[in-house]
C-alpha positions in Angstrom: 7.8 11.8 4.3 5.5 10.7 1.4 2.1 9.1 1.8 3.4 5.7 0.6 6.1 5.8 3.2 3.7 6.9 6.0 1.3 4.1 5.0 4.1 1.5 4.9 5.6 2.8 8.2 2.3 2.0 9.9 2.8 -1.5 8.6 6.4 -1.5 9.8 7.9 -1.7 6.3 9.1 1.8 5.5 12.8 1.8 4.4 13.4 5.5 5.3 11.6 6.7 2.2 13.3 4.2 -0.1 10.9 3.5 -2.9 10.8 0.5 -5.3 12.6 2.7 -7.9 15.5 3.3 -5.6 15.7 -0.3 -4.6 15.7 -1.4 -8.2 18.5 1.1 -8.9 20.5 -0.4 -6.0 19.9 -3.9 -7.3 21.0 -3.0 -10.8 24.2 -1.3 -9.4 25.1 -4.4 -7.5 24.5 -6.7 -10.4 26.5 -4.5 -12.8 29.4 -4.4 -10.3 29.4 -8.2 -10.2 29.2 -8.4 -14.0 32.1 -6.0 -14.3 34.3 -8.1 -12.1 33.4 -11.2 -14.1 34.1 -9.4 -17.4 37.5 -8.3 -16.2 38.5 -11.9 -15.2 37.1 -13.2 -18.5 38.9 -10.6 -20.6 42.2 -11.6 -18.9 41.3 -15.3 -19.5 41.7 -16.2 -15.8 39.6 -17.3 -12.8 38.5 -14.9 -10.1 41.1 -13.8 -7.5 40.2 -14.5 -3.9 39.2 -10.9 -3.3 37.1 -10.8 -6.5 35.3 -14.0 -5.5 34.5 -12.5 -2.1 33.3 -9.2 -3.6 31.1 -11.0 -6.2 29.7 -13.2 -3.4 29.0 -10.1 -1.3 27.3 -8.3 -4.2 25.1 -11.3 -5.1 24.1 -11.9 -1.5 23.0 -8.3 -1.1 21.2 -8.4 -4.5 19.3 -11.5 -3.4 18.0 -9.7 -0.3 16.8 -6.7 -2.4 14.4 -8.7 -4.6 11.9 -9.5 -1.8 12.2 -5.9 -0.5 11.4 -4.5 -4.0 8.3 -6.7 -4.2 7.2 -5.7 -0.8 7.8 -2.0 -1.5 5.9 -2.2 -4.8 2.9 -3.8 -3.1 2.9 -1.1 -0.4 3.2 1.7 -3.0 0.2 0.1 -4.8 -1.8 0.0 -1.6 -0.9 3.6 -0.8 -2.0 4.6 -4.3 -5.3 2.9 -3.8 -5.8 4.6 -0.5 -4.9 8.0 -1.9 -7.4 7.4 -4.8 -10.3 7.0 -2.5 -12.7 10.0 -2.4 -13.3 11.5 1.0 -15.9 9.4 2.8 -15.4 6.6 0.3 -14.2 3.4 1.9 -13.8 1.5 -1.5 -16.7 -0.9 -0.7 -19.4 -1.5 -3.3 -22.3 0.9 -2.8 -20.0 3.4 -1.1 -19.9 1.1 1.9 -23.5 1.6 3.0 -24.3 -0.6 5.8 -26.8 -3.4 5.0 -27.3 -4.1 8.7 -28.8 -1.3 10.7 -26.7 0.0 13.6 -27.7 -1.0 17.1 -30.4 1.3 18.4 -31.3 2.7 15.0 -34.8 2.4 13.6 -35.4 -0.3 11.2 
């Protein structure tokens, strides 16, 4: 399992190692399948059959669900990349995250 997936799994969003690239590929495949059905009906100068209409509706419904999943996965991948880019001991805060307030019990 990759780092991006581990990070997103902690947030409850890992899709079994499915990255945004794979999700975009899935979206494209569904849209192309719907387009092919439409092109076939148009080439034959006819309306959709009942089964074609059901299939196009099914493909489009699944495609609509993929868009937010792609956005979410891209955000998680970006977050994971930022986390992975941190140097050991670096928490990404200005000044290396040095505390401006002394810890309890430490000398001032």
